[in-house]
Structures are given as structure tokens and as C-alpha cells.
C-alpha positions as CSV (number, residue, x, y, z in Angstrom):
1,M,171.4,84.2,139.4
2,D,172.7,86.0,136.6
3,D,172.9,82.9,134.7
4,L,168.9,82.7,134.3
5,V,168.9,86.4,133.7
6,V,167.4,86.7,129.7
7,G,168.0,90.3,127.3
8,L,164.9,91.5,126.7
9,Y,166.6,91.4,123.1
10,D,166.9,87.7,123.2
11,L,163.5,87.0,125.0
12,N,161.9,88.4,121.4
13,C,164.7,86.8,119.4
14,Q,162.8,83.5,121.4
15,I,159.7,85.0,121.1
16,S,160.1,85.5,117.0
17,A,161.3,81.8,116.7
18,C,158.7,80.5,118.4
19,V,155.8,82.9,115.9
20,E,157.7,81.3,113.3
21,E,157.8,78.0,114.0
22,H,154.3,77.6,114.7
23,F,152.8,80.6,111.9
24,S,155.0,79.3,109.5
25,M,151.8,80.2,106.8
26,P,149.3,82.3,106.6
27,I,146.2,82.4,108.8
28,W,142.6,83.6,108.1
29,V,141.2,85.5,111.0
30,S,138.0,87.3,111.1
31,A,137.9,90.6,113.3
32,E,136.4,93.7,113.1
33,V,138.1,97.4,112.0
34,V,138.2,100.0,115.1
35,G,140.9,102.3,112.6
36,L,142.2,102.4,110.0
37,S,144.2,105.0,108.3
38,E,147.1,105.0,104.8
39,N,150.1,107.4,104.6
40,R,151.5,108.8,102.1
41,T,153.8,105.5,100.8
42,G,150.2,104.6,100.0
43,H,150.5,101.5,102.8
44,C,147.2,100.8,104.8
45,Y,147.4,99.9,109.3
46,L,144.2,98.7,110.6
47,E,143.5,98.5,114.4
48,L,141.4,94.7,114.8
49,M,139.1,93.9,118.1
50,E,137.3,91.1,118.5
51,K,134.9,91.3,121.1
52,N,132.7,88.0,122.7
53,D,128.8,88.2,123.0
54,D,128.3,90.4,126.6
55,G,130.4,92.9,123.7
56,V,133.2,92.8,126.1
57,I,136.7,93.2,124.0
58,V,138.6,90.2,124.2
59,A,141.6,90.5,121.3
60,K,143.8,93.6,120.1
61,A,146.2,93.1,117.4
62,K,147.6,95.8,114.5
63,A,148.0,95.0,110.7
64,T,149.0,96.7,107.8
65,I,148.5,96.2,104.7
66,W,151.8,97.3,102.3
67,A,150.6,99.4,99.5
68,S,151.9,96.7,96.8
69,L,149.2,94.9,98.2
70,Y,146.2,97.6,99.2
71,K,146.5,98.8,95.6
72,L,145.4,95.9,94.5
73,I,143.4,95.1,97.8
74,K,141.2,98.2,97.8
75,P,139.6,98.3,94.6
76,Y,138.9,94.4,94.7
77,F,136.8,95.1,97.9
78,L,134.8,98.1,96.8
79,R,133.8,96.2,93.2
80,E,132.9,93.2,95.6
81,T,131.1,94.8,98.3
82,G,130.1,97.8,97.2
83,M,131.5,99.8,99.4
84,P,135.2,100.2,100.5
85,L,137.2,99.0,103.2
86,A,135.8,100.5,106.3
87,V,136.1,101.2,110.0
88,G,132.9,99.0,111.3
89,M,133.2,96.3,109.4
90,T,134.2,92.7,109.9
91,V,136.2,91.3,108.1
92,A,138.3,88.2,107.4
93,L,142.1,88.3,106.1
94,L,144.9,86.7,105.4
95,V,147.7,87.3,107.9
96,E,151.2,86.4,108.3
97,V,152.0,86.2,111.5
98,V,155.4,88.3,113.2
99,Y,157.3,89.1,116.2
100,H,159.9,91.8,115.2
101,P,161.9,92.1,118.5
102,N,162.0,96.1,118.3
103,Y,158.5,96.8,117.6
104,G,156.8,93.6,119.8
105,A,154.1,90.7,117.2
106,S,152.2,92.4,114.3
107,L,149.9,91.2,111.2
108,N,151.0,91.1,107.9
109,V,147.5,91.4,105.1
110,K,148.2,89.1,102.0
111,D,144.6,88.6,101.2
112,I,140.7,89.8,102.0
113,N,138.0,87.4,101.6
114,P,134.7,90.4,101.1
115,S,132.3,87.3,101.0
116,Y,132.8,87.0,104.3
117,T,132.2,90.8,105.4
118,I,129.0,91.0,102.9
119,G,128.1,87.2,105.3
120,N,128.4,88.8,108.3
121,R,126.6,92.1,107.2
122,M,123.9,90.0,105.9
123,L,123.8,88.3,109.0
124,Q,123.4,91.4,111.4
125,R,120.8,92.4,109.0
126,N,118.4,89.0,109.8
127,K,119.3,89.5,113.4
128,V,117.6,93.2,113.5
129,I,114.5,91.3,111.4
130,S,114.4,87.9,113.4
131,R,114.6,90.5,116.3
132,L,112.0,92.9,114.7
133,Q,109.4,89.9,113.9
134,T,110.0,88.4,117.2
135,D,108.5,91.8,119.1
136,G,105.5,91.6,117.0
137,V,106.4,95.1,115.4
138,F,107.7,94.1,112.1
139,D,104.1,95.2,110.2
140,M,102.9,97.5,112.7
141,N,103.4,100.5,110.1
142,K,102.0,99.2,107.3
143,E,98.6,98.6,109.1
144,L,98.3,102.5,109.0
145,P,95.7,103.6,107.0
146,V,97.2,105.8,104.2
147,P,95.1,109.4,104.0
148,M,93.3,109.6,101.1
149,L,94.3,112.8,100.7
150,I,98.3,114.0,102.1
151,R,99.0,117.4,102.4
152,R,101.3,117.9,105.5
153,I,104.3,116.1,105.0
154,A,107.1,115.7,107.7
155,V,110.5,115.0,105.9
156,V,113.9,113.1,107.9
157,T,116.6,113.8,105.9
158,A,120.1,116.2,105.8
159,Q,118.5,119.6,104.6
160,T,122.3,119.8,102.6
161,A,121.2,116.1,100.2
162,A,121.1,116.1,97.3
163,G,117.6,113.8,97.3
164,Y,115.7,116.1,99.5
165,G,116.7,118.9,96.9
166,D,115.3,116.9,94.0
167,F,112.4,116.3,96.5
168,I,112.0,119.4,97.0
169,N,112.3,120.2,93.2
170,E,109.5,117.7,92.2
171,I,107.2,118.1,94.9
172,N,106.9,122.0,94.9
173,K,106.9,122.1,90.5
174,N,104.1,119.4,90.1
175,Q,102.2,120.3,86.7
176,W,98.8,120.5,88.2
177,G,100.2,123.5,91.2
178,F,98.8,121.3,94.4
179,A,100.3,123.2,97.0
180,F,102.2,120.9,99.7
181,Q,103.2,121.5,103.4
182,V,106.0,120.3,103.7
183,T,108.1,120.4,107.3
184,L,112.2,119.4,107.5
185,F,113.4,117.6,110.4
186,P,116.7,117.6,109.7
187,A,119.2,114.5,110.4
188,L,122.3,112.5,109.4
189,V,121.6,110.5,107.0
190,Q,125.5,108.4,106.7
191,G,128.2,107.8,109.3
192,E,127.8,106.7,112.4
193,M,126.1,108.5,114.1
194,A,123.4,108.4,111.9
195,E,120.8,106.4,112.7
196,A,121.2,107.8,116.5
197,S,119.7,111.0,114.2
198,M,117.5,109.8,112.7
199,V,115.4,108.0,115.6
200,R,115.9,111.9,117.3
201,A,113.8,113.7,114.8
202,L,111.7,110.7,114.5
203,H,110.7,111.5,117.8
204,Q,110.3,115.1,116.7
205,V,107.8,114.2,114.4
206,A,106.1,112.0,117.0
207,E,105.5,114.3,119.4
208,Q,104.0,117.0,116.8
209,A,101.9,113.3,115.1
210,D,98.7,115.7,114.4
211,S,100.3,118.7,112.3
212,F,100.8,115.9,110.1
213,D,99.5,113.7,107.4
214,V,102.5,111.1,106.7
215,V,106.3,111.2,107.0
216,V,109.3,111.4,104.8
217,V,112.7,109.4,105.1
218,I,114.4,110.1,102.1
219,R,118.1,109.6,101.0
220,G,120.3,110.2,97.5
221,G,122.1,107.4,96.8
222,G,125.2,105.4,97.6
223,S,127.8,103.0,98.5
224,V,126.3,99.8,100.5
225,A,128.4,101.7,103.9
226,D,126.9,104.9,103.2
227,L,123.4,102.9,103.7
228,A,124.0,100.5,105.9
229,C,122.9,103.3,109.5
230,F,119.2,102.4,107.7
231,D,119.5,98.3,108.8
232,G,119.9,99.2,112.2
233,Y,117.3,98.0,114.8
234,D,117.2,101.3,116.7
235,L,115.8,102.9,113.9
236,A,113.5,100.0,112.4
237,Y,112.2,99.8,115.4
238,T,111.2,104.2,115.8
239,V,109.7,103.4,112.5
240,T,107.2,100.4,113.3
241,Q,106.0,102.3,116.8
242,M,106.0,106.1,114.8
243,P,101.2,107.4,115.0
244,L,102.1,107.8,110.9
245,P,102.4,106.3,107.9
246,V,106.5,106.0,106.9
247,I,107.5,106.5,103.3
248,A,110.4,105.3,102.3
249,G,112.8,107.0,99.9
250,I,117.0,105.7,100.1
251,G,118.1,106.0,96.8
252,H,119.8,102.7,97.0
253,D,120.2,100.2,93.3
254,R,121.1,96.9,96.1
255,D,120.4,95.8,98.3
256,V,116.9,96.8,100.5
257,S,117.5,97.7,103.5
258,V,115.7,96.9,107.1
259,L,114.2,99.8,106.9
260,D,112.1,99.3,103.5
261,M,111.3,96.5,104.6
262,V,109.2,98.1,108.0
263,A,107.6,101.0,106.2
264,G,104.5,101.4,105.4
265,L,105.3,101.9,102.0
266,S,108.9,102.2,100.3
267,L,110.1,103.8,97.0
268,K,113.1,103.6,95.0
269,T,114.1,106.9,95.5
270,P,113.7,111.0,96.6
271,T,111.9,111.7,93.6
272,A,110.0,108.3,93.7
273,V,108.2,109.6,96.9
274,A,107.1,113.4,95.6
275,Q,105.8,112.0,92.4
276,Y,103.8,109.5,94.5
277,L,102.9,112.0,96.6
278,V,101.6,114.3,93.9
279,Q,99.7,111.3,92.1
280,T,98.0,110.7,95.3
281,M,96.9,114.0,95.4
282,V,95.5,113.3,91.7
283,E,93.8,110.7,92.7
284,A,91.9,113.0,95.5
285,Y,92.0,115.4,93.1
286,E,89.9,113.1,90.4
287,K,87.9,111.7,93.1
288,V,86.9,114.8,94.3
289,L,85.7,115.9,91.0
290,A,84.2,112.7,90.2
291,C,81.8,113.3,93.2
292,Q,80.6,116.4,92.2
293,D,79.9,115.1,88.6
294,R,77.6,112.3,90.5
295,I,76.2,115.6,92.5
296,S,76.0,117.3,89.5
297,R,73.6,115.1,88.2
298,A,72.0,113.9,90.7
299,V,70.9,117.1,91.5
300,Q,69.7,117.6,87.4
301,H,67.9,114.4,88.0
302,L,66.5,115.4,90.9
303,L,65.0,118.6,89.6
304,Q,64.5,116.7,86.8
305,R,61.7,114.5,87.7
306,Y,59.7,117.9,90.1
307,E,60.1,119.5,87.0
308,N,58.4,116.8,84.8
309,R,56.3,117.1,88.0
310,L,55.2,120.2,87.8
311,R,54.0,120.3,84.3
312,T,51.7,117.1,85.4
313,I,50.1,119.5,87.6
314,E,50.6,123.1,85.6
315,T,48.3,120.6,82.9
316,M,45.9,118.5,85.2
317,L,45.5,121.9,87.6
318,P,42.4,123.5,85.4
319,L,40.8,120.7,84.7
320,C,41.0,119.9,88.9
321,A,39.7,123.8,89.1
322,S,37.0,122.7,86.3
323,R,35.9,119.6,88.4
324,C,36.0,121.3,91.7
325,L,33.3,124.1,90.3
326,E,31.1,122.4,89.1
327,Q,31.2,120.9,92.6
328,K,30.8,123.2,94.5
329,Q,28.5,124.7,91.5
330,H,26.2,121.8,92.3
331,R,26.2,121.2,95.4
332,L,25.0,125.0,95.1
333,Q,22.4,124.6,93.4
334,L,21.1,121.7,95.7
335,L,21.7,124.3,99.2
336,E,19.6,127.0,97.4
337,R,17.4,124.1,96.1
338,T,16.9,123.2,99.3
339,V,15.9,126.8,101.1
340,E,13.8,127.1,98.5
341,L,12.2,124.2,99.5
342,L,12.4,125.7,103.2
343,S,11.5,128.9,103.2
344,P,7.9,129.7,104.5
345,Q,6.4,131.0,100.5
346,S,6.8,128.0,99.9
347,I,5.2,126.2,102.4
348,L,2.2,128.9,102.0
349,K,1.8,128.1,98.5
350,K,0.8,124.7,99.4
351,G,-2.2,126.1,100.8
352,Y,-0.4,126.4,104.9
353,T,-1.6,129.7,106.5
354,M,0.5,131.5,109.2
355,T,-1.2,133.1,112.4
356,L,0.8,135.7,114.2
357,K,-0.4,137.2,117.2
358,N,1.2,140.3,117.2
359,G,4.1,140.1,114.8
360,T,5.1,137.4,115.7
361,V,4.0,133.7,115.2
362,A,1.1,132.7,117.5
363,S,0.1,128.9,118.7
364,L,-3.1,128.2,119.8
365,Q,-2.2,128.4,123.5
366,D,-1.8,132.4,123.6
367,L,-4.6,133.3,121.7
368,Q,-8.0,134.6,124.0
369,A,-10.9,135.9,123.1
370,G,-10.7,139.6,121.9
371,D,-6.6,138.8,120.6
372,E,-6.5,140.6,117.2
373,I,-4.4,138.3,115.0
374,S,-3.3,138.4,112.0
375,T,-4.0,135.0,109.4
376,V,-1.2,135.1,106.6
377,F,-1.9,133.2,103.2
378,H,0.9,133.2,99.9
379,N,-0.6,135.6,98.0
380,G,-1.9,138.2,101.3
381,T,-2.9,138.8,105.2
382,V,-6.3,139.1,106.7
383,A,-6.7,140.6,110.1
384,S,-9.1,139.1,112.3
385,V,-10.2,139.1,116.5
386,V,-10.5,136.2,118.6
387,K,-14.5,135.4,119.9
């Protein structure tokens, strides 16, 4: 039995020999960086991990980039990718597999492939874009009409962010003196918790949607890694579901983020967003002035028409009055002539007489023998007795 027992050191030496034999040359390995630390001597220590498609961790390992190499890899990776090597990245490392009898297995990094990290980042972003398109929500926020007059603004950003200060300064000191109602919904705009923080802030805005005209998501400039939170699916999806138009002003000079793609409007910087909002107010003001001018000209035109009509009436009034007066006078004359012709006096002048009994016009049937009557002529009256 004792002949079959091997000391731990001997076992580890045998493992080390096997590792050296099978991994005599460095090998490229892809993994996610879940831990990164630098010590005072300049060495970099990495914790690597791999997950399967279900998100279950299937492998872990530790790796070391010695100071002499790390001082070269660090600026090279930053220059090529635009972001520093950091936790959360998926990297491709050229590693030397080492198994030390005392310390166990480890990986010594010999090189890094920045293109792999960039490609993996783009791959993840493309997956997010494809998922949003498959869900049929990619253009939903773009379909919301932007109000002609934008005055009530909900802002999602960090209160201490330089971009927020630039935004407030630009919008409050506009040369037109327009007043805006700006309400800040504080959120992280960098780091692992940034996406969830912005999603919460957007939900708060949505609950008060009737109080705002638009929602603005802004952030100052930063590295690609700093802006990675703006490529997340949860944030992009939340933007597509907002009941208000979303205006993005993320200060980046390189790639366009997924949030930029799904927002109703994307501008380069927070200052550009403020300038846009001021310009919309200027355009609305100019439209009001144009409407005011059109109304004024229409009223003046209408007043001119009625003034001309009044002048015409004023000119025609004496003539119309004169004609009307003449017509009335002529009619009056005709009535007077008719009355004159029909008067008893005119009839009597023609040779007719009128017989009165007791002062009343009498007919033959009214008279009896002995009645006293008066016969009226045009020039006198004769009294007589009926026999």
C-alpha cells in the first residue's frame, strides 16, 4: 500500500510536467474579466470566468500580467479600443499555462487582442439591436410627435455631471430670455449600476408624463467603457416604451449608442440638446409672430373693406334719401289729389246735391210728408218741407 502512495509535492510535480509537455506553447483563450487589481510593483492580476448560454459559470481561472509587459499592454489596449482594460469585458488573451507545485495552476499573459474585445462588444450591441427590432419596438419613440412648444423638460442624468451643468447653463442663459421648467431625475450615468439607475429614473418620469413635454437623457464625454451602459437592452427598451419623446445628448465622439438609435432624437452633446430646445422655442415664437402678423393684416384688410363700404354708403345716402323723399312727396301729392277728388265739395261742384234730415244724410225711404229737409249745394243750403 505504501508503495502506491505519492506525496503531494510529487503529484504536483507530475502535473506540472504534464502541463509543460501539453502546453509547451502559449495559447489564445477567451474569457470575461470578473476581477482586476494592480499592485504597487505594477503587476496586474486578473480573475477570469466563462459562462454557458444559460448564464451558468462553467470555468474560472486566475491570470497574471507581469509589470514589464503590463506597462506595454495597458496603453496599447486603451489606444486600440478607446477604453481601459476593465471588469466586465470579454477579452482574448495569449497565455502561458503554468502549474507550480506550491501555488497550483495559473496563466501568465503574453499578449492581448484588442480587436476581439471590440468585436465582442459590437456583437453584444448588435444582439441588443436585433432583439429590439424583433420585439417590434425599435422605432416606437421616433413615432411620437414632438410638441411645437417645448417648455417642460424632464432631465435624466447625474446631478454632478459636467454635461448637466453645461445643459443648464446653456438653457438658462439663452439670448432670447425664454424660461424653461427643468426637472432633474437623478441617475447614475456610468458604471455597472448606471443602466438600472437610468431605467428607474425613466419610470419615474413616465408616472408624471402629463407634467412634461419631453424627456432628455444627457451625459458628458467619456471613454467607450464609460458609455457602455447606454448599449443595454433594458435601458433601450424602456426608452421605446416612454409616453414622451426622448432626446438623447450623450457626449461621445465615436460609436453611436443603442440609446441614440432608439431615442426620438439624438444630438451629440448636452449643450447641443439645450441649443435645440431653445431653437424650438425660437421657431414657435416666430410662428406666433407670423400668425399675429397675418391676423393683423387680415383685420386691417377687413376694416379697410368695411371703411370703403361705409364711405360708399355715406356717399350714396344723400342721393338715396333725396330719391326716397321725392317718392314720398309724389305719393303724398297723389293721395292729396285723390282725397280732393273724392271730397263732397268736389262732387257738389259737379252739380250734385246732398239732402239732410236732422243733420244726417237722408235717402228717399227716410222721408215722409211734412218732414223738414235741407238740400246742400256747392255754394249754399236750401231748407224745404216734404209735401
